[in-house]
C-alpha positions in Angstrom: -1.1 29.5 -8.6 -0.9 27.7 -5.3 0.5 24.4 -4.1 -1.2 22.3 -1.4 0.6 19.3 0.1 -1.7 16.4 1.0 1.2 14.1 1.9 5.0 14.0 2.2 4.9 17.3 3.9 6.4 16.3 7.2 7.7 12.8 6.3 8.8 10.6 3.5 5.7 8.7 2.5 2.2 9.5 1.1 3.5 11.8 -1.6 0.6 13.9 -2.9 0.7 17.5 -4.0 -2.0 19.6 -5.6 -1.1 22.4 -8.0 -4.0 24.9 -7.9 -4.4 26.9 -11.1 -7.2 29.3 -10.7 -10.4 27.3 -10.3 -8.8 24.0 -11.3 -5.9 21.9 -10.2 -3.5 19.1 -11.1 -2.6 16.4 -8.6 1.0 15.2 -8.5 1.2 11.6 -7.1 -1.3 10.0 -4.7 0.8 7.7 -2.5 0.3 5.4 0.5 1.4 6.5 4.0 3.6 3.8 5.4 5.5 2.8 8.5 5.2 5.2 11.4 3.3 7.5 9.1 0.5 5.0 8.3 -3.0 6.2 8.8 -6.1 4.4 10.0 -8.0 5.0 6.7 -6.9 5.2 3.1 -9.9 7.3 2.1 -9.2 10.5 0.3 -9.7 13.4 2.7 -9.4 16.3 0.3 -11.8 17.8 -2.2 -11.2 16.3 -5.7 -14.0 18.1 -7.6 -11.6 20.5 -9.3 -8.8 18.1 -10.1 -8.4 18.0 -13.9 -5.6 15.3 -14.1 -3.3 13.2 -12.1 0.5 13.2 -12.9 2.6 10.3 -11.6 6.4 10.8 -11.0 7.1 7.0 -10.6 5.6 3.7 -9.5 6.7 3.3 -5.9 3.7 2.6 -3.6 4.4 5.7 -1.5 3.6 7.7 -4.7 0.8 5.6 -6.2 -0.7 3.5 -3.5 -3.9 5.5 -2.9 -4.7 5.7 -6.6 -7.6 3.1 -6.3 -9.1 5.2 -3.4 -8.8 8.3 -5.5 -10.8 6.6 -8.3 -13.3 5.3 -5.7 -13.8 8.8 -4.4 -15.0 9.8 -7.9 -11.9 11.1 -9.7 -12.6 10.7 -13.4 -9.7 12.5 -15.1 -6.8 11.2 -17.1 -3.6 9.9 -15.4 -0.3 10.9 -17.1 3.0 9.0 -16.6 6.1 8.0 -18.5 5.8 4.9 -20.7 7.8 2.7 -18.2 5.8 4.0 -15.2 2.6 3.3 -17.0 3.8 -0.3 -17.4 4.9 -0.7 -13.8 1.9 0.9 -12.0 -0.5 -2.0 -12.6 2.1 -4.5 -11.4 2.9 -2.5 -8.2 -0.7 -1.9 -7.4 -1.9 -5.4 -8.0 0.8 -6.7 -5.6 -0.1 -4.0 -3.0 -3.9 -4.5 -3.3 -3.6 -8.3 -2.9 -0.9 -8.7 -0.4 -1.0 -5.6 1.7 -4.7 -4.8 1.7 -6.2 -8.3 1.2 -8.4 -7.4 -1.8 -9.7 -10.4 -3.7 -9.0 -11.1 -7.4 -12.3 -9.5 -8.6 -11.7 -6.3 -6.6 -8.2 -6.0 -7.9 -9.2 -6.5 -11.5 -11.9 -3.8 -11.2 -9.5 -1.3 -9.8 -6.8 -2.1 -12.4 -9.2 -2.0 -15.3 -10.1 1.6 -14.3 -6.5 2.6 -14.2 -5.7 1.0 -17.6 -8.6 3.1 -19.0 -7.3 6.4 -17.6 -3.6 6.1 -17.9 -1.9 8.2 -20.7 1.7 7.2 -21.3 4.0 10.1 -22.3 7.5 9.6 -23.7 10.4 11.4 -21.8 11.2 14.9 -22.9 8.0 15.4 -24.9 5.5 18.2 -24.1 1.9 17.0 -23.5 -1.0 19.4 -23.4 -3.8 19.4 -20.8 -6.9 21.5 -21.5 -8.4 22.6 -18.2 -12.2 22.9 -17.9 -11.8 26.7 -18.2 -10.3 26.2 -21.6 -6.8 27.2 -20.4 -3.9 25.2 -21.7 -1.3 23.6 -19.5 1.8 21.8 -20.8 3.6 19.0 -19.0 6.9 17.3 -19.6 8.5 14.3 -17.9 12.3 14.3 -17.6 14.5 11.4 -16.3 15.0 11.4 -12.6 17.3 8.4 -12.2 15.4 7.0 -9.2 13.9 3.8 -10.6 12.8 2.7 -14.1 10.4 5.3 -15.5 10.9 7.8 -12.7 10.6 11.4 -13.7 10.6 15.0 -12.5 7.8 17.0 -14.0 7.9 20.4 -15.7 4.5 22.1 -15.8 4.2 25.2 -18.0 1.2 27.3 -16.7 -1.0 29.5 -18.9 1.1 32.4 -17.6 4.2 30.7 -19.0 5.6 30.2 -15.5 7.2 26.8 -15.0 6.6 24.7 -11.9 8.8 21.7 -11.4 8.1 18.7 -9.1 11.2 16.6 -8.5 9.4 13.4 -7.5 12.2 11.3 -6.1 15.6 12.0 -7.6 18.3 9.3 -8.0 22.0 9.7 -7.3 24.5 10.4 -10.0 26.8 7.9 -11.6 24.7 4.7 -11.0 25.6 2.2 -13.7 22.0 1.1 -14.6 20.0 4.3 -15.1 20.9 7.7 -16.6 21.6 10.6 -14.3 18.9 13.3 -13.8 19.7 16.5 -15.7 18.4 19.8 -14.2 15.8 21.8 -16.1 16.9 25.0 -17.8 14.3 27.2 -16.0 11.9 27.0 -13.1 9.8 29.7 -11.3 8.8 27.3 -8.5 10.6 24.1 -7.6 9.1 21.4 -5.2 12.1 19.2 -4.3 12.4 16.0 -2.2 14.8 15.8 0.7 14.8 12.1 1.8 18.6 12.2 2.3 18.9 16.0 2.4 21.1 15.7 5.5 23.3 12.9 4.1 26.4 14.3 2.3 27.2 11.4 -0.1 26.4 7.8 -1.0 29.3 5.2 -1.3 28.3 4.3 -4.9 31.9 3.7 -6.1 32.7 1.1 -3.6 29.4 -0.9 -3.5 30.3 -3.6 -6.0 33.8 -4.2 -4.5 32.3 -4.4 -0.9 29.5 -6.7 -2.1 32.1 -9.1 -3.6 34.2 -9.0 -0.5 31.2 -9.9 1.8 30.1 -12.7 -0.5 33.6 -14.2 -0.8 34.1 -14.2 3.0 30.6 -15.8 3.4 31.5 -18.5 0.9 34.4 -19.7 3.1 31.8 -20.8 5.7 29.4 -22.3 3.2 25.7 -21.8 3.6 23.2 -19.4 2.0 23.6 -15.7 1.5 20.2 -14.0 1.8 19.7 -10.5 0.4 16.3 -8.9 1.3 15.6 -6.4 -1.5 12.7 -4.2 -2.7 11.2 -5.5 -5.9 11.7 -2.4 -8.0 15.1 -0.7 -8.2 17.2 -2.4 -5.5 16.7 -5.9 -6.9 17.8 -4.9 -10.4 20.8 -2.9 -9.2 22.0 -6.0 -7.2 21.5 -8.4 -10.1 23.4 -5.9 -12.3 26.4 -5.9 -10.0 26.3 -9.6 -9.4 26.5 -10.3 -13.1 29.4 -7.8 -13.5 31.3 -9.5 -10.6 30.9 -12.9 -12.3 32.0 -11.5 -15.7 35.0 -9.7 -14.2 36.2 -12.7 -12.2 36.0 -14.9 -15.3 38.4 -12.7 -17.3 40.7 -11.5 -14.5 44.1 -13.3 -15.0 45.1 -12.5 -11.4 42.0 -14.0 -9.8 42.5 -17.2 -7.8 41.3 -20.3 -9.7 39.4 -21.7 -6.8 37.5 -18.4 -6.4 36.8 -18.4 -10.2 35.3 -21.9 -10.0 33.1 -21.0 -7.0 31.7 -17.8 -8.7 31.0 -19.6 -12.0 29.0 -22.3 -10.2 27.3 -20.1 -7.6 23.5 -19.9 -8.1 21.9 -16.5 -7.9 18.3 -17.1 -7.0 15.6 -14.4 -7.6 12.7 -15.5 -5.5 10.0 -12.8 -5.8 7.2 -13.0 -8.4 6.8 -9.2 -8.5 10.6 -8.6 -8.8 10.6 -11.0 -11.8 7.9 -9.0 -13.5 9.6 -5.7 -12.8 12.9 -7.0 -14.0 11.2 -8.0 -17.3 10.1 -4.4 -17.7 13.7 -3.2 -17.0 14.9 -5.5 -19.8 12.1 -4.3 -22.1 12.9 -0.6 -21.6 16.6 -1.1 -22.1 16.8 2.1 -24.1 16.4 3.9 -20.8 19.5 2.3 -19.4 22.7 4.3 -18.7 25.6 4.1 -21.2 27.6 1.5 -19.1 24.6 -0.9 -19.0 23.9 -0.5 -22.7 27.5 -1.3 -23.5 27.3 -4.5 -21.7 24.2 -5.5 -23.6 25.8 -4.6 -26.9 28.7 -6.9 -25.9 26.3 -9.8 -25.8 26.0 -9.8 -22.0 22.6 -9.9 -20.2 23.0 -7.9 -17.0 19.5 -8.8 -15.8 19.0 -12.2 -17.3 22.3 -14.1 -17.0 22.8 -17.9 -17.0 23.4 -18.2 -13.2 20.3 -16.2 -12.3 17.6 -18.7 -11.4 14.0 -17.5 -10.9 11.5 -19.2 -8.6 7.9 -18.9 -9.6 5.5 -21.1 -7.7 5.1 -21.0 -3.9 5.6 -24.8 -3.8 9.0 -24.4 -5.5 9.8 -21.6 -3.0 9.1 -23.8 0.0 11.0 -26.7 -1.4 14.1 -24.5 -2.0 13.9 -23.1 1.6 13.8 -26.7 3.0 16.6 -27.8 0.7 18.9 -24.9 1.8 18.1 -25.4 5.4 19.2 -29.1 5.4 22.0 -29.0 2.8 23.9 -25.9 3.7 24.9 -25.5 0.1 26.1 -22.1 -1.1 23.7 -19.9 -2.9 22.7 -16.2 -3.1 19.0 -15.5 -2.6 17.5 -12.2 -3.5 14.0 -12.0 -2.2 11.4 -9.4 -1.1 10.6 -7.6 1.1 13.5 -5.2 1.6 12.8 -4.7 5.3 11.7 -8.3 6.0 8.2 -7.2 6.9 6.6 -9.7 4.6 7.1 -11.6 1.4 9.1 -14.7 0.7 12.3 -13.6 2.4 10.6 -14.2 5.7 10.6 -18.0 5.1 14.3 -17.9 4.4 15.0 -16.0 7.6 12.9 -18.4 9.7 14.7 -21.4 8.3 18.3 -20.0 8.1 18.9 -17.4 10.8 19.8 -20.0 13.4 22.5 -21.4 11.1 25.9 -19.8 11.7 26.8 -20.5 8.1 24.1 -18.1 6.9 24.9 -14.5 5.9 22.2 -11.8 5.5 23.1 -8.7 3.5 21.0 -5.6 3.9 21.4 -3.1 1.0 18.8 -0.6 2.1 17.4 1.5 5.0 15.6 -0.5 7.7 12.8 1.3 9.4 12.1 1.2 13.1 10.0 -1.7 14.2 10.8 -4.0 11.3 12.6 -7.4 11.4 15.3 -5.9 9.3 16.0 -3.2 11.8 16.2 -5.7 14.6 18.8 -7.7 12.8 20.8 -4.7 11.8 20.8 -3.5 15.4 22.4 -6.8 16.4 19.5 -8.4 18.3 20.3 -12.1 18.9 16.8 -13.3 19.6 13.9 -12.2 17.4 10.4 -13.2 16.7 9.0 -13.8 13.2 5.4 -15.0 12.9 5.3 -15.9 16.6 8.4 -18.1 16.1 11.3 -17.2 18.4 14.6 -17.5 16.6 18.1 -17.4 18.0 20.2 -15.4 15.5 23.5 -17.1 14.7 23.8 -15.8 11.1 26.2 -13.1 10.2 24.5 -9.7 9.5 26.0 -7.2 7.1 24.9 -3.7 6.0 26.0 -2.6 2.5 25.8 1.1 1.5 25.7 2.5 -2.0 22.4 1.1 -3.1 20.1 4.0 -2.2 17.8 5.1 -5.0 17.6 8.6 -3.5 20.0 11.4 -4.2 22.0 12.6 -1.2 22.5 16.2 -0.3 25.4 16.7 -2.7 23.4 15.6 -5.7 20.3 17.4 -4.7 22.1 20.7 -4.3 23.9 20.2 -7.6 20.5 19.6 -9.3 19.2 22.9 -8.1 22.5 24.8 -8.7 22.4 23.7 -12.4 19.0 25.4 -13.0 20.1 28.4 -15.1 17.0 30.5 -14.7 15.5 30.5 -11.2 13.9 29.2 -9.2 12.4 32.1 -7.4 10.6 29.8 -4.9 11.9 26.4 -3.6 9.6 24.2 -1.5 11.4 21.4 0.3 9.2 18.3 1.0 9.5 14.5 1.3 11.8 14.3 4.3 12.0 14.4 8.0 12.3 17.9 9.5 16.1 17.5 10.1 16.6 16.5 6.4 14.4 19.3 5.1 16.2 21.9 7.2 19.7 20.7 6.3 18.9 20.7 2.6 17.2 24.1 2.8 20.3 25.6 4.4 22.5 24.4 1.5 19.9 25.6 -1.1 19.9 29.1 0.3 23.7 29.1 -0.1 23.6 28.1 -3.9 20.4 30.1 -4.7 20.5 33.1 -2.4 18.0 34.9 -4.5 15.3 32.2 -4.0 12.8 32.0 -1.2 13.3 28.5 0.3 10.4 27.1 2.3 10.5 24.1 4.6 7.2 22.3 4.2 7.5 20.6 7.6 7.7 24.0 9.3 4.7 25.6 7.5 
């Protein structure tokens, strides 16, 4: 057995790992390289002749984005994923193929049809069997990872009965919408992500309170509150918290009556066609929600489809709303993609509203170097969007606690809870500093294990 990293070895995008088993192999994820890691070509540069199957940990583009190119290169094997991931993959790829890569409708349909034919949904916690061309039997099992809907870490039981675990992207503990990841009982080899391997802790407990405070301060000035958000994961967490704020304000006897009236009449606008489709899947797979989220639903509440949540479908309606908010200055919360303001409908809101001092922009996620979001977070007062120079008068806020990645504390806890093993730990999917910091802590909790930093190999 050997593991070859075709992506996410020295950075945090392009996840792609090949588990070589004798003369055959399994591919775990096939993601797009993004940001500063982007490559000139999306072509598959490694040999795929011996790959028996593709296993997907979740539906983020940096884990599935090169799937059409894998098929174009001749990969003809099955694609295994959880049921929710199988539902989300076509949505995410269609959006990426059309918007990011400029493929036309016919090209998109051809690629998506192939994926529909190949994908094999597997329920959580059920062993599935893969028969290799050599006749050897490999068993795989998807376990909840708590990162986004359908996300999983994968246990792979080899013909030798050794168990190899790929973490995919693990989510933090104690988020209210998705269940926490629970460590496997045993692992011989563990491949673990380290995106925030050098960050000790996320401020999950305070995020809803701080969100409420920012919004209420913003409402004193009037104007729009724009929240750039990624379509899968971040958007649903924000909607979940906004619904809860409205519900709690309504029943709190100590809450100011004026504040109550404002919250009860405040429109929450979801302006992202992809986010709407993803949110529908979150509602459909409600059995995967965490206990707190399920309790709200059983109480008759609708955390992701509440009365004040208004969805904008057509591009014409979107432009009309942008124009209305620009001229009226009326209060509203707009959740729109993309999360780093590098494209999508949020760009039109920013062009129209950043120059208005009544506008507030709330960032709830990491902003990469070179993006409009990063420029705003860094406090730049003059920015350029689509060749338009804008004087920034809006208030800019950064809100922590909405990361979908586990920080160091939760990553270490996940590994420490493995009762048997691992003998080998490979740290991937992180910058060198993050991989090194996590490796140091893993050597402390698992001194018997060989810990390998992929970025240093």
